[in-house]
C-alpha positions as CSV (number, residue, x, y, z in Angstrom):
1,X,15.8,7.2,-9.0
2,X,16.3,7.9,-5.4
3,X,16.8,4.9,-3.3
4,X,17.2,5.2,0.6
5,X,17.7,2.2,3.2
6,X,15.1,2.0,5.8
7,X,14.7,-0.6,8.2
8,X,17.6,-2.7,6.3
9,X,15.6,-2.5,3.4
10,X,16.4,-0.5,-0.3
11,X,13.5,2.2,-0.5
12,X,13.0,3.6,-4.3
13,X,11.3,7.1,-4.2
14,X,10.7,9.9,-6.0
15,X,9.9,14.1,-4.4
16,X,7.7,16.3,-7.0
17,X,6.8,19.7,-6.5
18,X,7.5,22.1,-3.3
19,X,5.7,23.2,-0.8
20,X,4.1,21.0,2.9
21,X,5.3,17.5,2.7
22,X,2.8,14.9,1.7
23,X,3.4,11.5,1.9
24,X,1.9,9.1,-0.3
25,X,1.2,5.6,0.3
26,X,1.1,3.8,-3.3
27,X,-1.9,2.2,-5.1
28,X,-2.0,-1.3,-7.0
29,X,-2.0,-4.1,-4.4
30,X,1.2,-6.0,-3.9
31,X,2.6,-4.0,-7.2
32,X,2.5,-0.4,-5.1
33,X,5.0,0.8,-6.9
34,X,5.1,4.9,-6.8
35,X,4.4,5.3,-11.2
36,X,0.7,4.3,-10.3
37,X,0.3,8.0,-8.8
38,X,0.5,8.6,-12.2
39,X,-0.4,5.9,-14.2
40,X,-2.9,3.3,-12.4
41,X,-6.8,3.8,-12.4
42,X,-8.2,6.9,-11.2
43,X,-5.4,8.3,-9.7
44,X,-4.4,9.2,-13.7
45,X,-7.6,9.5,-15.0
46,X,-7.9,12.7,-12.0
47,X,-4.2,13.8,-12.4
48,X,-4.5,13.8,-8.6
49,X,-0.3,13.8,-8.3
50,X,0.2,17.0,-11.0
51,X,-2.7,19.1,-8.9
52,X,-1.0,17.9,-5.3
53,X,2.5,18.6,-6.9
54,X,1.6,22.4,-7.4
55,X,1.0,23.0,-3.8
56,X,2.9,20.0,-2.0
57,X,6.2,18.1,-1.9
58,X,5.4,14.9,-2.6
59,X,6.9,12.3,-1.8
60,X,5.9,8.9,-3.2
61,X,8.1,5.7,-3.0
62,X,7.7,1.6,-3.7
63,X,6.1,-0.5,-1.1
64,X,8.6,-3.1,0.4
65,X,8.1,-5.9,-2.1
66,X,7.2,-3.9,-4.8
67,X,8.6,-1.7,-7.8
68,X,12.5,-1.5,-7.0
69,X,12.5,-1.7,-3.5
70,X,14.0,-4.2,-1.6
71,X,12.1,-6.9,1.1
72,X,13.1,-9.6,3.4
73,X,11.6,-13.4,3.9
74,X,9.5,-13.0,6.8
75,X,6.0,-12.4,8.1
76,X,4.8,-8.6,6.7
77,X,2.3,-6.7,8.3
78,X,0.8,-3.1,8.0
79,X,3.3,-2.2,10.8
80,X,6.0,-3.3,8.5
81,X,4.8,-0.8,6.0
82,X,4.0,1.8,8.1
83,X,7.3,1.3,9.5
84,X,8.9,1.2,6.0
85,X,7.2,5.2,5.5
86,X,8.2,6.2,8.6
87,X,11.9,5.3,7.9
88,X,11.8,7.1,4.4
89,X,10.4,10.7,6.4
90,X,13.6,10.0,9.0
91,X,15.9,9.8,5.8
92,X,14.2,12.9,4.8
93,X,14.4,14.9,8.1
94,X,11.0,15.4,7.8
95,X,9.4,15.4,11.3
96,X,5.7,15.8,10.5
97,X,3.8,15.3,6.9
98,X,0.4,15.1,5.6
99,X,-0.7,11.8,4.0
100,X,-2.1,10.2,1.4
101,X,-3.2,7.0,0.7
102,X,-4.6,5.1,-2.8
103,X,-6.2,1.6,-2.9
104,X,-4.3,-0.9,-0.5
105,X,-2.3,2.7,0.6
106,X,-5.3,3.5,2.7
107,X,-4.6,0.8,4.8
108,X,-0.6,1.7,5.2
109,X,-1.8,5.3,6.1
110,X,-4.0,4.2,9.0
111,X,-1.3,1.6,10.1
112,X,1.0,4.7,10.3
113,X,-1.7,7.3,11.8
114,X,-2.1,4.9,14.8
115,X,1.5,3.7,15.4
116,X,2.7,7.3,14.7
117,X,0.1,9.7,15.2
118,X,2.5,12.5,16.0
119,X,4.0,12.5,13.0
120,X,0.8,12.8,11.1
121,X,-1.2,16.6,10.5
122,X,-4.1,15.2,7.9
123,X,-4.7,12.0,6.0
124,X,-6.4,11.1,2.6
125,X,-7.6,8.0,1.9
126,X,-8.5,7.6,-1.5
127,X,-10.9,4.7,-2.5
128,X,-9.5,2.4,0.1
129,X,-9.2,-1.0,-0.6
130,X,-11.4,-3.6,1.2
131,X,-14.8,-5.7,1.4
132,X,-15.5,-9.1,1.4
133,X,-14.8,-10.1,-2.4
134,X,-11.9,-8.3,-1.4
135,X,-11.0,-10.7,1.5
136,X,-11.7,-13.8,-0.4
137,X,-9.6,-12.8,-3.6
138,X,-6.6,-12.1,-1.3
139,X,-7.0,-15.4,0.5
140,X,-7.1,-17.5,-3.3
141,X,-4.6,-15.5,-4.4
142,X,-2.4,-16.3,-1.5
143,X,-3.5,-20.0,-1.7
144,X,-2.8,-20.5,-5.5
145,X,0.8,-19.9,-4.7
146,X,0.9,-21.9,-2.2
147,X,-0.6,-24.6,-4.4
148,X,2.4,-23.6,-6.9
149,X,5.0,-24.3,-4.3
150,X,3.7,-27.5,-3.2
151,X,4.0,-28.7,-6.7
152,X,7.2,-27.5,-7.7
153,X,8.9,-26.1,-5.0
154,X,10.2,-23.0,-4.2
155,X,13.0,-22.9,-7.0
156,X,10.1,-23.4,-9.4
157,X,9.2,-20.2,-8.2
158,X,12.5,-18.6,-8.9
159,X,12.0,-20.1,-12.2
160,X,9.1,-18.6,-13.0
161,X,9.6,-15.4,-11.3
162,X,12.5,-15.1,-13.4
163,X,11.1,-16.3,-17.0
164,X,8.8,-13.4,-17.1
165,X,7.1,-10.3,-16.0
166,X,4.1,-10.7,-13.5
167,X,3.2,-9.7,-10.3
168,X,2.0,-11.4,-7.6
169,X,-1.8,-9.8,-8.8
170,X,-1.6,-10.7,-12.3
171,X,0.1,-14.4,-11.4
172,X,-0.3,-15.5,-7.7
173,X,2.3,-18.4,-8.7
174,X,5.2,-16.0,-8.2
175,X,4.0,-15.0,-4.7
176,X,4.4,-11.4,-3.0
177,X,8.5,-11.2,-2.9
178,X,9.0,-12.0,-6.8
179,X,9.6,-8.6,-7.6
180,X,13.0,-9.0,-5.3
181,X,13.5,-12.2,-6.6
182,X,14.3,-10.5,-9.9
183,X,15.9,-7.6,-8.8
184,X,18.4,-9.4,-5.6
185,X,20.4,-12.3,-6.9
186,X,21.2,-12.9,-3.0
187,X,17.9,-13.1,-2.3
188,X,16.6,-15.1,-4.9
189,X,19.5,-17.8,-3.7
190,X,18.5,-17.9,-0.2
191,X,14.9,-18.1,-1.0
192,X,15.8,-20.8,-3.4
193,X,17.0,-22.5,-0.3
194,X,14.8,-22.4,2.5
195,X,12.4,-25.2,3.9
196,X,9.5,-25.1,1.7
197,X,7.1,-26.4,4.7
198,X,8.4,-22.8,6.8
199,X,7.9,-21.1,3.9
200,X,4.3,-22.9,3.4
201,X,4.0,-21.3,7.9
202,X,4.9,-18.3,6.8
203,X,2.9,-17.0,3.6
204,X,-0.2,-19.0,5.7
205,X,0.4,-16.7,8.6
206,X,1.3,-13.5,6.2
207,X,-2.2,-14.0,4.5
208,X,-4.5,-14.7,7.6
209,X,-3.1,-11.7,9.2
210,X,-3.1,-9.3,6.6
211,X,-6.6,-9.8,5.6
212,X,-8.2,-10.9,8.7
213,X,-11.1,-9.0,7.8
214,X,-14.5,-8.1,5.5
215,X,-13.8,-4.8,5.9
216,X,-10.6,-2.3,5.2
217,X,-7.6,-4.7,6.5
218,X,-4.7,-2.9,8.9
219,X,-5.2,-1.3,12.2
220,X,-7.7,-2.7,14.8
221,X,-11.4,-0.5,14.8
222,X,-10.5,0.2,18.5
223,X,-7.0,1.9,18.0
224,X,-8.5,3.9,14.5
225,X,-11.7,4.8,17.2
226,X,-9.1,6.8,19.4
227,X,-7.1,9.2,16.6
228,X,-7.5,12.7,16.6
229,X,-6.8,13.4,12.9
230,X,-8.6,14.6,10.7
231,X,-8.9,12.7,7.6
232,X,-10.7,13.3,4.4
233,X,-12.2,9.2,2.9
234,X,-12.9,8.9,-1.0
235,X,-15.1,6.1,-1.4
236,X,-14.7,3.5,-4.2
237,X,-17.1,1.5,-5.9
238,X,-16.2,-2.2,-7.2
239,X,-15.4,-5.5,-5.9
240,X,-11.9,-4.3,-4.6
241,X,-12.8,-1.2,-2.9
242,X,-16.1,-1.3,-1.1
243,X,-18.4,1.5,-0.5
244,X,-18.8,-0.6,2.6
245,X,-14.6,-0.5,3.7
246,X,-15.1,3.4,3.4
247,X,-18.0,3.7,5.2
248,X,-16.3,1.6,8.1
249,X,-13.2,4.2,7.7
250,X,-16.2,6.7,8.4
251,X,-17.2,5.2,11.6
252,X,-14.2,4.4,13.0
253,X,-12.3,7.8,12.8
254,X,-13.4,10.5,14.8
255,X,-12.5,13.7,12.6
256,X,-13.2,11.7,9.6
257,X,-14.9,13.9,6.5
258,X,-16.8,11.1,4.2
259,X,-17.1,12.7,0.2
260,X,-20.2,10.9,-0.6
261,X,-19.7,11.4,-4.7
262,X,-19.7,8.4,-6.7
263,X,-16.2,7.7,-8.3
264,X,-18.0,8.6,-11.8
265,X,-17.8,12.4,-10.8
266,X,-14.7,11.9,-9.0
267,X,-12.8,13.8,-11.9
268,X,-9.6,15.9,-12.5
269,X,-12.2,19.0,-12.0
270,X,-13.7,17.6,-8.7
271,X,-11.0,15.1,-7.4
272,X,-7.7,17.7,-6.6
273,X,-9.9,20.4,-5.6
274,X,-11.9,18.1,-2.7
275,X,-7.9,16.9,-1.8
276,X,-6.3,20.4,-2.0
277,X,-9.2,22.0,0.4
278,X,-9.0,19.4,2.7
279,X,-5.6,19.7,3.0
280,X,-5.3,23.1,3.1
281,X,-3.5,23.4,0.0
């Protein structure tokens, strides 16, 4: 396990393969850890990482507040997630890279491209998270967490978090900082000693601003429309990865290539080959 301090936050990362750098923004919602590229859904089924690592230096990392990375008690934004990714490239001495995002990692990649366009060669947006039901699910998750805080206080969150291993996606009661609570005793103490009302305001604002639309969250469409970065969009087709979300990105990105293939046909034979072809690997 390798660790880098990025923007004051400990970031766990791994590097696989050799070749041009490929920064991989993890799938998995609020559990966006680097292992998901090997174990999570379609990425496991297509064996995507193994194929990419044959041609590229694949850089995977635990997003802040996920896996073994650290975090801070603040209203986290997509810009914060993109800043972590940029800091990791800086730590590794990489000036320019290809980027790939899976699931909610697509929002991080899109925000990175808007914020730091000169650092991106090409980007792959694989099964982007988004859609009406996705937005509703996220808001409900935060609401259930705040309901638990009202009943049990912040100390109750600590006790629940330390009593099991569920993440925010599986058990909303534990909240979005659950992994940091479990791995950083100082953070856990400061969290428990915090003001519950100020915390409620913070979490309410985080939910509203992270998931403020019925399509792919992240940068504004007007900013995406100004990008001149080639993008490959691979659609999903369920309630968390609505096809409409992928089409939205196709509409917004001027140099987008849309791979119009159903998920069932995105196999180990077809999907890695398509991504490698697009990236020039």
